[in-house]
C-alpha positions in Angstrom: -10.4 23.4 23.9 -10.8 23.9 20.1 -10.7 20.8 17.9 -7.7 21.1 15.5 -8.6 21.6 11.8 -7.0 19.3 9.2 -4.3 21.1 7.2 -5.0 22.1 3.5 -1.7 20.6 2.3 -2.3 16.9 2.2 1.3 15.8 2.7 1.6 18.1 5.7 -1.7 16.7 7.0 -0.4 13.1 6.7 2.6 14.0 8.7 0.5 15.7 11.3 -1.7 12.6 11.6 1.1 10.1 11.9 2.8 12.2 14.5 -0.4 12.5 16.5 -1.0 8.8 16.4 2.5 8.1 17.5 2.1 10.5 20.5 -1.0 8.5 21.5 0.9 5.2 21.2 -1.2 4.0 18.3 0.2 1.7 15.5 -1.4 3.6 12.6 0.5 3.5 9.3 0.1 5.3 6.0 -0.7 3.3 2.8 -1.4 4.4 -0.7 0.4 7.1 -2.7 1.2 9.3 0.3 3.1 6.4 1.9 5.1 5.9 -1.3 5.9 9.7 -1.2 7.3 9.3 2.4 9.6 6.5 1.0 11.2 8.5 -1.8 14.3 9.3 0.2 15.8 11.2 -2.8 14.7 13.5 -5.6 12.7 11.7 -8.2 11.9 12.7 -11.8 8.9 15.0 -12.3 7.2 12.2 -14.2 6.9 10.2 -11.0 5.5 13.0 -8.9 1.7 13.3 -8.7 -1.1 14.9 -6.6 -2.9 13.0 -3.9 -6.6 13.1 -3.4 -7.1 11.4 0.0 -5.4 9.9 2.9 -5.3 6.1 3.5 -4.3 4.3 6.7 -4.1 0.9 8.2 -4.6 0.3 11.9 -4.2 -2.5 14.3 -7.5 -4.3 14.9 -7.2 -4.0 18.7 -6.9 -0.2 18.5 -10.2 0.6 16.8 -11.8 2.4 19.7 -8.8 4.5 20.5 -8.4 5.3 16.9 -11.9 6.6 16.5 -11.4 8.8 19.5 -8.2 10.2 18.1 -9.8 10.9 14.7 -12.5 13.0 16.5 -9.9 14.9 18.4 -7.9 15.6 15.2 -10.9 17.1 13.4 -12.4 14.3 11.4 -16.1 13.3 11.1 -16.9 9.5 11.0 -19.2 7.9 8.4 -21.3 6.5 11.2 -23.4 4.1 9.2 -20.5 2.6 7.3 -18.3 2.4 10.4 -21.0 0.7 12.5 -21.6 -1.9 9.7 -18.1 -2.6 8.7 -15.7 -1.1 11.3 -14.1 -4.4 12.0 -12.6 -4.4 8.5 -12.7 -0.8 7.2 -13.7 2.7 8.3 -14.3 6.0 6.5 -13.8 9.5 7.9 -14.3 13.0 6.3 -12.1 16.1 6.5 -14.9 18.6 5.8 -12.9 21.8 5.6 -10.8 20.3 2.8 -13.4 18.0 1.3 -11.2 15.0 1.6 -11.9 11.4 2.6 -9.8 9.3 4.9 -10.0 5.6 4.2 -9.0 3.2 7.0 -8.2 -0.5 6.7 -8.4 -2.5 9.9 -5.7 -5.1 10.4 -5.1 -5.9 6.7 -5.6 -4.9 3.1 -8.2 -6.4 0.8 -8.9 -5.5 -2.7 -8.4 -8.1 -5.5 -6.4 -10.2 -2.9 -6.1 -10.1 0.9 -3.1 -9.5 3.0 -2.9 -9.6 6.8 -0.9 -6.6 8.1 -1.5 -6.7 11.9 2.0 -8.0 12.6 3.6 -5.7 10.0 3.0 -2.3 11.5 6.2 -2.1 13.6 8.5 -2.4 10.6 8.3 1.3 9.8 7.3 4.2 12.1 5.0 6.0 9.7 4.1 3.7 6.7 4.0 0.1 5.6 7.3 -1.4 4.6 8.4 -0.9 0.9 7.6 -4.5 0.1 4.1 -4.3 1.6 3.5 -1.1 -0.3 4.7 -2.7 -3.5 2.3 -5.6 -2.8 -0.7 -3.2 -2.3 0.2 -1.4 -5.6 0.5 -4.4 -7.8 -2.3 -6.6 -6.5 -5.2 -5.0 -8.5 -6.0 -6.9 -11.7 -7.2 -3.8 -13.5 -4.2 -1.8 -12.3 -4.2 1.9 -13.1 -1.4 4.2 -14.1 -1.1 5.8 -10.7 -0.5 2.4 -9.0 2.2 1.6 -11.6 3.8 4.9 -11.3 4.0 4.5 -7.5 5.5 1.0 -8.0 8.1 2.5 -10.3 9.0 5.0 -7.6 9.4 2.3 -5.0 11.7 0.3 -7.3 13.7 3.3 -8.4 14.4 4.4 -4.8 14.9 1.1 -3.1 17.3 -1.8 -3.6 16.0 -5.4 -3.4 17.3 -7.5 -0.5 16.0 -10.6 1.2 15.7 -9.3 4.8 12.2 -8.8 6.2 13.0 -7.0 9.4 13.3 -3.4 10.5 16.5 -1.9 9.2 18.1 1.4 8.6 18.9 0.4 5.0 15.3 0.7 3.7 14.8 -1.9 1.0 12.2 -4.0 -0.8 12.2 -7.4 1.0 12.2 -10.2 -1.6 11.5 -12.7 1.3 8.2 -10.8 2.1 7.2 -10.8 -1.6 8.0 -14.5 -2.0 6.1 -15.4 1.2 2.9 -13.8 0.0 3.0 -14.9 -3.6 4.3 -18.5 -3.1 1.4 -19.3 -0.9 -1.4 -18.1 -3.3 -1.4 -18.7 -7.0 -3.8 -15.8 -7.5 -1.6 -13.4 -5.7 1.4 -14.5 -7.7 -0.4 -14.2 -11.0 -1.7 -10.7 -10.5 1.5 -9.4 -8.9 3.8 -10.8 -11.6 1.4 -9.7 -14.4 1.7 -6.1 -13.1 5.4 -6.4 -12.3 5.9 -7.2 -16.0 4.3 -3.9 -17.0 6.9 -1.8 -15.1 9.9 -2.0 -17.6 7.7 -0.6 -20.4 6.4 2.3 -18.3 9.9 2.9 -17.0 11.2 3.3 -20.5 8.4 5.8 -21.2 8.8 7.9 -18.1 12.4 7.7 -17.0 15.9 8.5 -18.4 17.7 5.4 -19.8 19.9 4.9 -16.7 17.0 5.1 -14.3 14.8 2.9 -16.5 17.6 0.3 -16.5 17.6 0.4 -12.7 13.9 -0.3 -12.4 14.0 -2.9 -15.1 16.8 -4.7 -13.4 15.1 -4.7 -10.0 11.8 -5.8 -11.5 13.5 -8.6 -13.4 15.3 -9.7 -10.2 12.1 -9.8 -8.2 10.4 -11.8 -11.0 13.2 -14.4 -11.1 13.2 -14.7 -7.3 9.4 -15.2 -7.1 9.5 -17.8 -9.9 12.2 -19.8 -8.2 10.7 -19.7 -4.7 9.2 -22.9 -3.4 5.4 -22.9 -3.8 2.7 -24.2 -1.4 0.6 -27.3 -2.2 -2.4 -25.0 -2.5 -0.5 -22.9 -5.0 0.4 -25.9 -7.1 -3.1 -27.3 -7.1 -4.5 -24.0 -8.2 -1.9 -23.7 -10.9 -3.4 -26.7 -12.7 -6.6 -24.7 -13.2 -4.8 -21.6 -14.3 -6.7 -18.7 -15.8 -9.7 -20.7 -16.7 -11.4 -19.6 -13.5 -11.2 -16.2 -11.8 -8.3 -15.9 -9.4 -9.2 -12.6 -7.8 -12.0 -10.8 -6.0 -13.7 -7.6 -7.3 -12.6 -4.6 -5.2 -15.1 -3.4 -2.7 -17.4 -0.8 -4.2 -18.5 0.6 -0.9 -16.0 3.4 -0.3 -14.2 2.5 -3.6 -10.9 0.9 -4.2 -8.1 2.5 -2.3 -6.2 3.9 -5.2 -9.3 5.1 -7.1 -8.5 8.3 -5.1 -5.0 8.0 -3.6 
């Protein structure tokens, strides 16, 4: 039996992979820019469209062995040394024919801040939920334009609603955003700093009516997060403020996720 070769078109390849994982019963979900692209649900302005360099996934920590087997069957080569050293948290694979890297987070997402995702993978059949995607995009202290553009896309194409459960009406869950940012001052600070950048970028990239939609949703999220009850840990850390670093430096081994996606 010939091993399948990854498709040259990266969006088509992402669909091939997620379908193959679903057929195998694996809870593998897209993250990064390709996940945001799967959540557009409507035409978006050309200014929000972009190219994607690599594929990024998150898997359940109990499915690592089965995932590695699936990747081999789907035509990917593992970075053996990296995966043996760090496979409990992160794995790297290569699509040699198309010279692409596939970056895998195991059970959670960690860059400037950490987020457990093991119990979040059932909320959407192919990607993380819109709220979780927004959290991954706005949790980098030195956020880049691609991340902000993806965040704009999420807010333009999704309403904000409290519910944090699987639903046909795809939305950004304000309850999920509040739960993460109200427990950790650092998360709150980085997320809201970046959220505040979105109206300016929206005015630059979008028509006035669309910019107004994004600005209104960003403002609503900011107000809800500011009003949400904060943990004791959050309040204690707030007394220190920005006098001490409140974030980790992204892992340089393999690079930050959105350095390439």
